[in-house]
C-alpha positions in Angstrom: 6.2 69.6 22.4 2.5 69.6 21.8 0.5 68.5 24.8 -3.2 67.6 24.4 -5.4 68.1 27.4 -7.6 65.0 27.7 -10.2 66.8 29.7 -13.7 66.3 28.3 -14.5 70.0 29.0 -12.1 71.0 26.2 -13.2 70.1 22.7 -10.6 68.8 20.3 -10.7 70.4 16.8 -10.9 68.1 13.8 -7.8 69.8 12.3 -5.7 69.2 15.4 -6.9 65.5 15.5 -5.9 64.9 11.9 -2.6 66.6 12.5 -1.9 64.3 15.3 -3.1 61.0 13.9 -3.0 61.4 10.2 0.3 59.6 9.7 -0.8 56.7 11.8 -4.0 56.4 9.8 -2.0 56.2 6.6 0.3 53.5 8.1 -2.7 51.5 9.4 -4.5 51.8 6.1 -1.5 50.7 4.1 -0.9 47.7 6.5 -4.5 46.6 6.1 -4.3 46.9 2.4 -1.1 44.9 2.3 -2.5 42.2 4.5 -5.7 42.1 2.5 -3.7 41.7 -0.7 -1.6 38.9 0.9 -4.7 37.2 2.2 -6.2 37.4 -1.2 -3.1 35.9 -2.8 -3.1 33.1 -0.2 -6.8 32.3 -0.4 -7.3 32.6 -4.2 -6.3 29.5 -6.0 -3.5 30.3 -8.5 -4.3 29.8 -12.1 -1.9 28.1 -14.5 -1.7 27.9 -18.3 0.6 25.7 -20.5 1.9 26.6 -23.9 0.1 24.6 -26.6 2.0 21.8 -28.2 1.8 21.0 -31.9 1.0 17.5 -33.2 4.0 15.3 -33.6 5.2 12.7 -36.2 7.9 10.1 -35.4 9.1 6.7 -36.6 9.3 3.5 -34.6 12.4 3.5 -32.4 12.8 7.3 -32.7 12.9 9.0 -29.2 10.4 11.8 -28.8 10.9 14.5 -26.1 8.4 17.2 -25.3 9.1 20.0 -22.9 6.1 21.5 -21.2 6.3 25.3 -20.9 4.3 27.3 -18.4 2.9 30.4 -20.1 1.1 31.9 -17.2 0.9 31.6 -13.4 -1.0 34.1 -11.2 1.4 33.4 -8.4 5.1 33.1 -9.1 7.3 30.7 -7.1 4.6 28.2 -6.2 6.0 24.6 -6.3 4.6 22.7 -9.3 4.4 19.1 -10.4 3.9 17.7 -13.9 2.0 14.5 -14.7 0.5 12.3 -17.4 -3.2 12.0 -17.7 -3.4 9.8 -20.8 -1.0 8.5 -23.4 1.4 5.6 -24.1 2.0 3.3 -21.1 5.8 3.4 -21.6 6.0 7.2 -21.7 7.6 9.0 -18.7 7.6 12.6 -17.4 9.9 14.4 -15.1 7.5 15.5 -12.4 9.7 18.4 -11.4 10.8 19.7 -14.9 7.9 18.7 -17.1 10.0 16.8 -19.7 7.9 14.1 -21.4 9.7 11.2 -23.2 8.6 8.3 -25.3 10.1 5.9 -27.8 7.4 4.2 -29.9 7.9 0.4 -30.3 6.9 -1.8 -33.2 3.4 -2.3 -31.8 2.7 1.4 -32.3 3.5 1.5 -36.0 0.8 3.2 -38.1 -1.1 4.4 -35.1 -1.9 7.9 -33.9 -1.7 8.3 -30.1 -3.4 11.1 -28.2 -1.4 12.4 -25.2 -2.8 14.6 -22.4 -0.3 16.2 -19.9 -0.9 18.4 -16.9 0.7 20.7 -14.4 -0.6 21.6 -11.0 0.6 23.2 -7.8 1.8 20.9 -5.1 -0.9 22.4 -2.9 -4.2 20.5 -3.4 -6.2 23.7 -3.9 -4.3 24.6 -7.0 -6.4 23.8 -10.2 -4.5 21.8 -12.9 -3.8 23.1 -16.4 -3.7 20.6 -19.3 -2.5 20.4 -22.9 -3.2 17.8 -25.5 -1.5 16.8 -28.7 -1.3 13.7 -31.0 1.7 11.6 -32.1 1.5 9.8 -35.4 3.9 6.8 -35.7 5.1 5.9 -39.2 4.4 2.5 -40.7 7.7 0.6 -40.8 8.7 -3.0 -40.5 8.7 -3.8 -36.8 12.1 -4.6 -35.3 12.9 -6.3 -32.1 12.4 -3.9 -29.2 15.5 -3.3 -27.2 15.5 -3.1 -23.4 14.6 0.3 -22.1 14.8 1.7 -18.6 11.8 3.6 -17.3 12.1 5.4 -14.0 8.6 5.0 -12.8 9.5 6.7 -9.5 9.6 10.1 -11.3 6.2 9.7 -13.0 3.2 11.4 -11.6 -0.2 10.2 -12.8 -2.9 12.9 -12.3 -6.6 12.1 -12.5 -8.6 13.7 -15.2 -11.4 15.4 -13.3 -13.3 16.1 -16.5 -13.4 12.6 -17.8 -15.7 9.8 -16.5 -14.1 7.2 -18.7 -13.4 4.0 -16.7 -9.8 2.8 -16.6 -9.4 -0.6 -18.1 -7.0 -3.0 -16.4 -7.6 -5.7 -19.0 -5.6 -4.9 -22.2 -6.8 -6.4 -25.5 -4.6 -9.1 -27.0 -5.6 -8.6 -30.6 -3.3 -5.6 -31.2 -0.1 -7.3 -29.9 2.1 -9.4 -32.2 2.1 -13.1 -31.2 5.1 -14.5 -29.4 5.6 -17.1 -32.0 6.4 -14.4 -34.6 9.5 -13.4 -32.7 12.6 -14.8 -34.4 15.0 -16.6 -32.0 18.7 -16.4 -31.8 20.2 -19.7 -32.9 21.9 -20.5 -29.6 18.6 -21.1 -27.6 18.9 -24.5 -26.0 15.8 -26.7 -26.2 14.1 -28.2 -23.2 13.8 -31.9 -23.3 10.1 -33.1 -23.2 9.3 -35.0 -20.1 11.8 -33.0 -17.9 10.4 -31.4 -14.8 10.4 -28.0 -16.5 8.3 -29.4 -19.4 5.5 -30.8 -17.2 2.2 -29.0 -16.7 2.7 -26.5 -19.6 6.1 -25.3 -18.3 7.8 -26.1 -21.5 5.7 -23.8 -23.6 5.9 -21.1 -20.9 9.6 -21.1 -20.4 10.2 -21.3 -24.2 7.9 -18.3 -24.7 9.6 -16.3 -22.0 13.0 -17.2 -23.4 11.9 -15.8 -26.8 10.8 -12.6 -25.2 14.0 -12.4 -23.3 16.1 -12.9 -26.5 14.2 -10.3 -28.3 14.6 -7.8 -25.5 10.8 -7.7 -24.9 10.4 -9.6 -21.6 9.5 -6.5 -19.7 7.9 -4.6 -22.6 4.4 -3.6 -21.4 3.0 -4.2 -24.8 3.9 -7.9 -24.4 1.8 -8.4 -21.3 -1.2 -10.0 -23.2 1.2 -12.5 -24.7 2.8 -13.3 -21.4 -0.6 -13.6 -19.8 -1.7 -16.0 -22.5 1.3 -18.2 -21.9 0.8 -18.4 -18.2 -3.0 -18.9 -18.6 -2.3 -21.8 -21.0 -0.2 -23.5 -18.4 -3.0 -22.9 -15.9 -5.5 -24.6 -18.3 -3.2 -27.7 -18.6 -2.6 -27.9 -14.9 -6.3 -27.6 -14.0 -7.9 -29.3 -16.9 -10.0 -31.6 -14.7 -11.3 -28.7 -12.6 -12.2 -26.6 -15.6 -14.0 -29.5 -17.2 -16.1 -30.0 -14.0 -16.8 -26.2 -13.8 -18.1 -26.0 -17.3 -20.3 -29.1 -17.1 -24.0 -28.3 -16.6 -24.0 -24.9 -18.3 -24.5 -26.3 -21.8 -21.0 -24.9 -22.8 -22.4 -21.3 -22.7 -19.8 -20.0 -20.2 -16.9 -21.8 -21.9 -17.9 -20.4 -25.2 -18.3 -16.9 -23.7 -14.9 -17.0 -22.1 -13.4 -18.2 -25.4 -14.8 -15.1 -27.0 -13.4 -12.9 -24.3 -9.8 -14.3 -24.0 -8.4 -11.2 -22.2 -11.0 -11.5 -19.5 -10.7 -15.2 -19.3 -6.9 -15.0 -18.9 -7.1 -12.4 -16.2 -9.5 -14.5 -14.3 -7.3 -17.6 -14.5 -4.2 -15.7 -13.3 -6.1 -14.2 -10.3 -6.4 -17.7 -8.8 -4.0 -18.6 -6.0 -3.2 -22.0 -4.5 -6.0 -22.9 -2.2 -8.7 -21.2 -4.3 -11.7 -23.4 -5.2 -11.6 -23.0 -9.0 -14.8 -24.9 -9.6 -16.8 -22.9 -7.1 -15.3 -19.6 -8.4 -16.3 -20.5 -12.0 -19.7 -21.4 -10.9 -20.1 -17.9 -9.5 -19.0 -16.5 -12.8 -21.5 -18.8 -14.5 -24.3 -17.4 -12.3 -23.3 -13.9 -13.2 -23.2 -14.8 -16.9 -26.7 -16.2 -16.8 -28.1 -13.1 -15.1 -26.5 -10.6 -17.4 -23.4 -11.2 -19.6 -23.4 -7.5 -20.5 -23.1 -6.5 -16.9 -20.5 -9.2 -16.4 -18.4 -7.9 -19.3 -18.6 -4.3 -18.2 -17.6 -5.2 -14.6 -15.2 -8.0 -14.9 -12.7 -6.8 -12.4 -15.6 -6.8 -9.9 -16.5 -10.3 -11.0 -13.0 -11.5 -10.5 -12.9 -10.1 -7.0 -16.3 -11.7 -6.2 -15.2 -15.1 -7.6 -11.9 -15.3 -5.7 -13.4 -14.1 -2.4 -16.7 -16.1 -2.3 -15.3 -19.4 -3.7 -14.6 -20.7 -0.2 -16.0 -17.8 1.9 -13.1 -18.2 4.3 -12.1 -14.6 3.7 -15.7 -13.2 3.9 -15.8 -10.8 6.9 -18.0 -12.3 9.7 -19.5 -9.7 12.0 -21.7 -12.2 13.8 -19.1 -12.5 16.6 -19.9 -8.8 17.5 -23.6 -9.5 17.5 -23.1 -12.3 20.0 -20.7 -10.3 22.1 -23.2 -7.4 22.4 -26.1 -9.8 23.3 -28.1 -8.5 20.3 -30.3 -10.6 18.2 -29.7 -11.6 14.6 -31.1 -9.3 12.0 -34.2 -10.7 10.2 -33.0 -9.4 6.8 -31.5 -11.7 4.3 -27.6 -11.5 4.3 -26.0 -11.0 0.9 -24.0 -13.7 -0.9 -21.4 -13.2 -3.6 -23.8 -12.8 -6.5 -25.9 -10.3 -4.5 -22.7 -8.3 -3.8 -21.8 -8.2 -7.5 -25.3 -7.1 -8.5 -25.4 -4.4 -5.8 -22.1 -2.8 -6.8 -22.6 -3.2 -10.6 -26.1 -1.7 -10.5 -26.2 1.4 -12.7 -28.2 3.2 -10.0 -25.5 2.5 -7.3 -24.1 5.9 -6.2 -20.5 4.5 -5.9 -20.5 2.7 -9.3 -18.0 5.2 -10.8 -15.5 4.4 -8.0 -16.1 0.7 -8.4 -15.3 0.9 -12.2 -12.0 2.5 -11.5 -10.7 -0.1 -9.1 -8.8 -3.3 -10.0 -9.9 -6.6 -8.5 -7.0 -6.5 -5.9 -8.8 -3.6 -4.3 -12.3 -4.7 -4.9 -11.8 -7.9 -2.8 -11.9 -5.5 0.2 -15.3 -4.2 -1.0 -17.3 -7.4 -1.8 -16.3 -9.5 1.2 -19.3 -8.9 3.6 -22.8 -10.1 4.1 -24.6 -6.9 5.1 -28.2 -7.1 4.0 -29.5 -4.9 1.2 -31.9 -3.1 3.5 -29.0 -2.0 5.7 -27.0 -0.9 2.6 -29.9 1.2 1.5 -29.9 2.8 5.0 -26.2 3.6 4.6 -26.8 5.2 1.2 -29.5 7.5 2.8 -27.4 8.3 5.9 -24.0 8.8 4.3 -24.7 10.6 1.1 -22.3 13.6 1.6 -19.1 12.7 -0.2 -17.2 15.5 1.5 -17.5 13.9 5.0 -14.5 11.7 5.7 -15.7 8.1 6.0 -13.5 7.5 9.1 -15.7 9.8 11.1 -18.5 7.1 11.0 -16.4 5.3 13.6 -17.4 8.1 16.1 -21.0 7.9 15.1 -21.3 4.8 17.4 -21.2 6.2 20.9 -18.9 4.3 23.3 -20.8 1.9 25.6 -18.8 2.4 28.9 -21.3 0.3 30.8 -20.6 -2.7 28.6 -16.9 -2.5 29.7 -17.7 -1.9 33.3 -20.0 -4.9 33.5 -17.4 -7.2 31.9 -19.6 -7.3 28.7 -22.5 -8.9 30.6 -24.7 -6.1 29.5 -25.0 -4.0 26.4 -27.1 -1.1 25.1 -27.9 -3.2 22.0 -29.5 -6.0 23.9 -32.0 -7.4 22.9 -32.3 -5.4 19.7 -31.3 -6.7 16.3 -27.7 -6.2 15.3 -28.0 -3.7 12.5 -26.1 -0.7 11.4 -28.9 1.6 12.3 -29.2 0.2 15.8 -25.4 0.5 16.3 -25.6 4.2 15.5 -28.6 4.6 17.8 -27.4 2.5 20.8 -23.6 2.5 20.6 -21.0 -0.2 21.4 -17.4 -0.7 22.3 -14.4 -0.4 19.9 -15.1 -3.6 18.0 -18.6 -2.5 17.2 -17.3 1.0 16.2 -14.8 -0.6 13.9 -17.3 -3.1 12.5 -19.8 -0.2 11.8 -17.3 2.0 10.1 -15.9 -0.9 8.0 -19.3 -1.9 6.7 -20.4 1.6 6.1 -17.4 2.1 3.9 -17.9 -1.2 2.0 -21.6 -0.4 1.4 -20.5 2.9 -0.2 -18.0 1.0 -2.5 -14.9 2.0 -0.6 -12.3 -0.8 0.0 -12.1 -1.1 3.8 -11.0 -3.6 6.5 -11.7 -4.3 10.2 -8.3 -4.2 11.9 -7.3 -5.4 15.4 -4.1 -4.7 17.2 -2.2 -5.1 20.5 -1.2 -1.9 22.4 2.2 -1.3 23.8 0.7 -2.0 27.3 -0.8 -5.3 26.2 -4.5 -4.4 25.6 -6.4 -5.2 22.4 -8.2 -2.7 20.3 -10.0 -2.5 16.9 -10.2 0.3 14.2 -11.1 0.8 10.6 -8.8 1.1 7.6 -9.8 2.2 4.1 -8.5 3.5 0.8 -9.1 7.1 -0.1 -9.2 7.2 -3.9 -7.9 10.6 -5.1 -7.8 9.8 -8.9 -7.6 7.1 -11.5 -6.2 6.8 -15.0 -5.9 3.8 -17.4 -2.3 3.4 -16.0 -2.9 3.4 -12.2 -4.4 4.9 -9.1 -3.7 7.8 -6.8 -4.9 6.9 -3.3 -4.0 6.9 0.3 -4.6 4.3 3.0 -6.3 5.9 6.0 -7.2 4.7 9.5 -9.6 5.9 12.2 -9.7 4.8 15.8 -6.0 3.9 15.8 -5.4 5.8 19.0 -2.0 7.5 19.4 -1.8 6.8 23.1 -1.3 3.1 22.8 0.6 3.2 19.5 -0.9 0.5 17.4 2.0 0.3 14.9 0.8 -2.9 13.3 -2.7 -4.4 13.1 -4.2 -7.6 11.7 -7.0 -8.1 9.3 -8.6 -10.9 7.3 -7.3 -11.3 3.7 -10.4 -11.9 1.6 -9.0 -14.3 -1.0 -6.9 -16.6 1.2 -8.9 -16.3 4.5 -5.7 -15.9 6.5 -4.8 -13.1 8.8 -2.3 -10.6 7.5 -0.9 -7.3 8.9 -2.2 -4.0 7.7 1.4 -3.3 6.6 1.3 -6.3 4.3 -2.0 -4.9 2.8 -0.5 -1.5 2.4 2.6 -2.9 0.6 0.5 -4.9 -1.9 -2.0 -2.2 -2.6 0.7 0.4 -3.1 2.5 -1.9 -5.6 -0.7 -2.7 -7.5 -2.0 0.8 -7.4 1.0 2.4 -9.1 0.1 0.4 -12.3 -2.0 -2.8 -12.0 -1.1 -4.3 -15.3 2.6 -3.7 -14.8 2.4 -5.3 -11.3 0.7 -8.4 -12.8 3.2 -8.4 -15.6 6.1 -8.5 -13.1 4.4 -11.2 -11.0 4.1 -13.5 -14.1 7.8 -13.1 -14.9 8.8 -13.8 -11.3 6.6 -16.9 -11.0 8.7 -18.5 -13.7 12.0 -16.8 -12.8 13.9 -19.7 -11.2 13.1 -22.0 -14.2 13.8 -19.3 -16.8 17.1 -18.4 -15.1 18.1 -22.0 -15.2 16.9 -22.5 -18.7 18.9 -19.6 -20.1 21.9 -20.3 -17.9 22.2 -16.6 -17.1 25.2 -15.1 -15.5 24.9 -13.0 -12.3 25.2 -9.8 -14.4 22.5 -11.0 -16.7 20.2 -11.9 -13.8 20.7 -8.3 -12.5 19.8 -7.0 -15.9 16.5 -8.8 -15.8 15.7 -8.0 -12.2 16.4 -4.3 -12.8 14.1 -4.3 -15.9 11.4 -5.8 -13.8 11.9 -3.1 -11.2 11.7 -0.5 -13.9 8.4 -2.1 -14.9 6.9 -2.3 -11.4 9.0 -0.5 -8.8 6.7 -1.4 -5.9 6.5 -5.1 -6.6 7.9 -6.7 -3.4 8.5 -10.1 -5.2 11.2 -8.7 -7.4 13.0 -7.1 -4.5 12.9 -10.4 -2.6 14.5 -11.9 -5.7 17.3 -9.2 -5.6 17.8 -10.0 -1.9 18.1 -13.7 -2.6 20.7 -13.0 -5.3 22.6 -10.7 -3.0 23.0 -13.4 -0.3 23.6 -16.2 -2.8 27.4 -15.8 -2.6 27.7 -15.5 -6.4 28.0 -11.7 -6.5 31.6 -10.7 -7.4 33.3 -7.5 -6.1 32.9 -5.9 -9.6 29.2 -6.0 -9.2 29.1 -4.4 -5.8 28.4 -0.9 -7.2 25.2 -2.2 -8.9 24.1 -3.8 -5.7 24.8 -0.6 -3.9 22.6 1.2 -6.3 19.8 -1.3 -5.9 20.1 -1.1 -2.1 19.7 2.7 -2.3 16.8 2.4 -4.7 15.0 -0.1 -2.5 15.3 2.2 0.5 13.9 5.1 -1.5 11.1 3.1 -3.1 9.9 1.7 0.2 10.5 4.7 2.3 6.8 4.7 3.3 6.8 0.9 3.7 9.6 0.3 6.2 8.2 -3.0 7.4 9.2 -4.6 4.1 12.7 -3.1 4.2 13.1 -4.6 7.7 12.2 -8.0 6.3 14.7 -8.1 3.5 17.5 -5.8 4.6 19.8 -8.5 6.0 19.7 -10.5 2.8 19.9 -7.3 0.6 23.1 -6.3 2.3 24.6 -9.8 2.4 26.7 -9.2 -0.8 29.1 -7.2 1.3 30.9 -9.7 3.5 32.5 -7.0 5.7 30.1 -6.1 8.5 31.8 -2.7 9.0 30.6 -1.7 5.5 27.1 -2.8 6.2 26.8 -0.9 9.5 26.3 2.6 8.0 23.0 1.4 6.4 21.8 -0.2 9.6 22.7 2.9 11.6 20.8 5.1 9.0 17.7 3.0 9.3 17.8 2.8 13.0 18.0 6.6 13.3 15.3 7.0 10.6 12.8 4.6 12.1 13.4 5.9 15.7 12.7 9.4 14.6 9.6 8.5 12.6 7.7 6.9 15.4 8.4 3.3 14.5 10.2 1.9 17.6 8.8 -1.5 16.8 10.9 -1.6 13.7 13.8 0.0 15.4 13.8 -2.8 18.0 13.4 -5.5 15.4 16.3 -4.1 13.4 18.4 -3.9 16.5 17.7 -7.5 17.2 18.8 -8.5 13.7 22.0 -6.4 13.9 22.8 -7.9 17.3 22.8 -11.4 15.7 25.3 -10.2 13.1 27.5 -8.5 15.7 27.6 -11.5 18.0 28.4 -13.8 15.0 31.3 -11.5 14.4 32.2 -11.7 18.1 31.7 -8.0 18.6 29.9 -8.5 21.9 30.6 -5.1 23.4 29.3 -3.3 20.4 26.2 -5.5 20.5 25.5 -4.7 24.2 26.0 -1.0 23.6 23.5 -1.0 20.7 21.0 -2.9 22.7 21.3 -0.7 25.8 20.9 2.4 23.6 17.7 1.1 22.0 16.2 -0.2 25.3 16.7 3.1 27.1 15.4 5.1 24.1 12.0 3.3 24.2 11.5 2.4 27.9 7.7 2.4 27.5 7.6 -0.3 24.8 6.0 -3.1 26.7 5.9 -5.3 23.5 9.6 -4.9 22.6 11.7 -4.2 25.7 11.4 -7.7 27.4 12.7 -9.5 24.3 15.5 -7.0 23.9 16.4 -7.5 27.6 16.4 -11.3 27.0 18.8 -10.7 24.1 21.0 -8.4 26.2 21.3 -11.0 29.0 22.1 -13.7 26.5 25.0 -11.6 24.8 26.2 -10.5 28.3 27.2 -14.0 29.1 30.1 -13.7 26.6 31.5 -10.7 28.4 33.6 -10.9 31.5 31.6 -8.3 33.5 28.4 -9.1 31.7 26.3 -9.6 34.9 27.4 -6.2 36.3 26.5 -4.5 33.0 23.1 -6.2 33.1 22.3 -5.0 36.6 23.5 -1.5 35.7 21.1 -1.4 32.7 18.2 -2.4 34.9 19.1 0.4 37.4 19.2 2.9 34.5 16.0 1.6 32.8 13.6 1.3 35.8 13.3 5.1 36.4 12.6 5.7 32.7 9.6 3.4 32.5 6.2 5.3 32.9 4.5 4.1 36.1 1.0 4.9 35.0 -1.2 4.4 32.0 -3.8 7.1 32.2 -5.3 6.8 35.7 -4.1 3.2 36.4 -0.7 1.7 37.2 1.0 0.4 34.1 0.9 -3.4 33.9 4.3 -3.2 32.1 5.8 -1.3 35.0 4.6 -4.0 37.4 6.1 -6.7 35.1 9.4 -4.9 35.0 9.5 -4.5 38.8 9.1 -8.2 39.3 11.8 -8.9 36.6 14.3 -6.5 38.2 13.8 -7.9 41.6 14.4 -11.4 40.3 17.6 -10.4 38.4 19.1 -8.7 41.5 18.1 -11.6 43.7 19.8 -14.1 41.3 23.0 -12.0 41.4 23.0 -12.0 45.2 22.5 -8.2 45.4 19.6 -8.4 47.9 19.2 -4.7 48.8 17.9 -3.4 45.4 16.1 -6.7 45.0 14.1 -6.1 48.2 13.4 -2.5 47.2 11.9 -3.5 43.8 9.9 -6.2 45.4 8.6 -3.9 48.1 7.5 -1.3 45.5 5.8 -4.0 43.5 3.9 -5.2 46.6 2.7 -1.7 47.4 1.4 -1.0 43.9 -0.4 -4.4 43.7 -2.1 -3.7 47.0 -3.7 -0.5 45.8 
């Protein structure tokens, strides 16, 4: 064995040193090289290339299938997703396999359609590769279009980062065959004039829908302009007096202009909801028309959002309450009205105009509904000009004013300064000012945002900001995410409330999420589905549809707009109607599973309709697996609020079936799983005590549950005693006292007294 003397007095020769350490040097060098190469592979975005596709020629009704082939990838094995950038609205693509399919209908005859497809890595850093080709459709005599099923769930729409073309959510009507040209089957039954269905334009609407149904074109996207015209015509008849009043005083200019732009006019009419002030809304459109009809035409989705938001102003976000609360003074700058909002966002010099042009009016309502003065908006543009900075971080730009809380809000760092965004950033405020600041900063930049308030699990109130992060847009739909900042995890604000701009009522942020997700997938398809469903009861009655035929229509509407909650409510109503036969149960099973998949990220909606959706199955034991699956899923995905709500609903069904012990067991399991849920546990305990009355030893079971629950409840919230724990001590003491079990009652009461005395 070679021994090296480490003494500094003995020099070590270079040859001996290499002989000793050479092998290790080689190993280290090889390791470094391998790691460097691995790091290079991980840090270098992989490149992709698709095999070119030749131009295609097909006939109407002839299915066309194109398989994308990946020619080159600098990194093998990376997960890929395929998508449609542009092309026919009815085309689909398998996002995992890259199989593109389309069957041209009669409206495409004689046209040449350009198609652009893409592939990208699932990781966001992977650049996308694209390929383009054209499809020429032969000129043939149009035939009625048969029903087709399009699985929109499998379609991925990628944004074209190289194109600045603005998506249009108003399709022209001129290229679509008129409804009157569709030949009817001879067995269509006429509607008698003067009947309830024939009043207010319903006769023409229902007959027109019946024609589309008979021709297999009710859910054909190409027929949306025709359907829109039918519904808009009914609107014109029902609101003739209001339209006449709105058009008076303008010399007929607005009426003539709308008559020349029928697609825009019809979209405007269909955007109105009950409660909207139609005259005031059209007067806003008139003012916009007088200022610049060119700008109005180019930004009509923005104009619709402005009109339906500012007609009554009930849904315009009012931040003056925060100004008064902070003891600040009112800003001297002029607040913006609806017209000023439109001009600000449609200004060609506005930095966020490209984003505004991509958004449908359902999103833009959450942009235009504020009065922030133009001077403050200009300050926002100067201060927040870096698009890479997440907008939610502006919430933290307002330092928290602890002294305001300590003083019971009798003092504020803002007093007596004007309540402006600049002063908020400079002086700070509490959570409501932070949320107000971030919300209006986002809106000033053209980002749909909302001020949201919620109640914590311990009972306290809080405010945060919610906004849409737009990732891409095509003529078909949007890719976006709904984000929140200031929604602190500690207090678990599962659901918040915000002001809905059009109606002026408070809705939950979960409702907003559900609607925007449905609209964003494909705005025109969502509107198309809504128009069908508005007339669905009358149409169903007029056509005397069987249950199986009703399912055919509802499934076609789901194919058209999978995220439309109205159609799923219609399915749920049919499921609980008692008209579903056993033979149709497999179809309802499939719809149930599809609903759970479609709304996996919107469980609040599932919770609302699940009882009705499962009602077609009379045997509770067959429904229980679905309930159990949802209870486990929501409990594991940090939604105990929904878990508790679903447990409540299931308990009602179990008690109706006289399964009292099963109901008590389920309640006890949920209560003990979420002992810190101050908003949910008291009501579940109420339900437990109610059900326990039907069991012989119910009182004993109730007292045992309290004994098991009390040690599980957290005693403190941060540095203070939890108010919920104090509430539960008082409740437990009362229950044991009522049962005559005085020893534990006294122990709980004594503990409560000690904690309250601190």
